[in-house]
C-alpha positions in Angstrom: 0.0 0.0 0.0 2.2 2.8 -1.2 5.1 2.1 1.1 3.1 2.1 4.3 3.8 -1.0 6.4 0.7 -3.2 6.9 -0.3 -2.7 10.5 -3.3 -4.5 12.1 -5.1 -1.5 13.5 -8.4 -3.1 14.5 -8.1 -6.3 16.5 -11.7 -6.9 17.6 -15.1 -5.3 18.0 -15.2 -3.5 21.4 -18.9 -3.0 21.8 -22.1 -1.8 20.1 -24.0 1.1 21.6 -27.5 2.4 21.1 -28.6 5.9 22.2 -31.7 6.2 24.3 -33.3 8.9 26.4 -34.8 6.5 29.1 -32.1 4.0 30.1 -34.1 2.2 32.8 -36.9 1.6 30.2 -34.4 0.4 27.6 -32.8 -1.9 30.2 -36.2 -3.4 31.0 -36.9 -4.0 27.3 -33.5 -5.6 26.4 -33.3 -7.6 29.7 -37.0 -8.5 30.1 -38.1 -9.0 26.5 -34.9 -10.2 24.8 -33.4 -11.8 27.9 -30.0 -10.1 27.6 -27.8 -10.3 30.7 -26.5 -7.1 32.3 -22.7 -7.0 32.2 -20.0 -5.0 34.0 -21.5 -1.5 33.9 -25.0 -0.9 35.0 -26.4 2.5 36.1 -29.4 4.8 35.3 -27.2 6.4 32.6 -25.5 3.4 30.9 -26.2 -0.3 30.8 -23.9 -2.9 29.2 -25.2 -6.4 28.3 -23.0 -9.4 27.7 -23.9 -10.9 24.3 -21.6 -13.7 23.3 -18.1 -12.4 22.9 -19.1 -8.7 22.8 -21.0 -6.1 24.7 -24.1 -4.3 23.8 -24.7 -1.0 25.6 -27.5 1.5 25.9 -27.2 5.0 27.2 -28.0 8.6 26.3 -25.5 9.5 23.5 -26.8 13.0 22.8 -23.7 14.7 24.3 -21.6 12.7 21.8 -23.9 13.5 18.9 -25.9 10.3 18.8 -29.6 10.9 18.5 -31.8 8.6 20.7 -34.0 6.3 18.6 -31.8 6.5 15.4 -29.4 3.7 16.1 -29.3 0.6 13.8 -27.1 -2.3 13.0 -27.4 -4.7 16.0 -28.4 -8.2 15.0 -29.0 -10.7 17.9 -28.5 -14.4 17.2 -31.3 -16.6 18.7 -32.1 -20.3 18.8 -35.8 -20.0 18.0 -36.7 -17.0 15.9 -40.4 -17.7 15.9 -40.5 -17.8 19.8 -38.5 -14.6 20.1 -40.7 -12.9 17.4 -43.8 -13.8 19.4 -42.3 -12.5 22.6 -41.5 -9.2 20.9 -45.1 -8.9 19.5 -46.5 -9.7 23.0 -44.4 -6.8 24.3 -46.1 -4.4 21.9 -43.3 -4.3 19.3 -44.1 -4.2 15.6 -42.1 -7.0 14.1 -41.6 -7.8 10.4 -42.4 -11.2 8.9 -39.5 -13.7 9.1 -37.3 -13.5 6.0 -36.1 -16.9 4.9 -32.7 -16.6 3.4 -30.5 -19.5 2.1 -28.4 -19.7 5.3 -30.5 -18.0 7.9 -33.8 -16.6 9.1 -34.2 -13.0 10.2 -36.8 -10.4 11.1 -36.7 -6.7 12.1 -38.1 -4.6 14.9 -37.5 -1.5 17.0 -36.9 -1.0 20.7 -39.3 1.3 22.6 -37.4 4.5 21.4 -37.3 3.5 17.8 -33.8 2.0 17.5 -33.9 -0.6 14.7 -32.4 -4.1 15.2 -32.8 -7.6 13.9 -33.1 -11.1 15.3 -31.4 -13.8 13.4 -31.2 -17.6 13.4 -28.6 -19.5 11.5 -29.8 -22.6 9.6 -28.2 -26.0 10.4 
């Protein structure tokens, strides 16, 4: 690359973070509806959840320029997409139909503040 030595600058994903105004409500949703486990940092301003080998956090990111309710990109792996989809619907969430792709199933929804995410199930 033009004389620049190849240096591995990124070694892993540190965490995903979604911006919300009401952190306790977001915690109740992600913990109570999706069953995520709170991790190392939990307060009324920031909550981290342990999700596999990474961390998913929710907090008010407005001071950093992150508008609550506008986050996207998180995809949570599940064992039974239909059961999780029903649980989301029972919580009042609008959930898309399940998309059947060659290697996986997925559907999309929003948290109570409008942050978009997906649930995903790999096919055997």
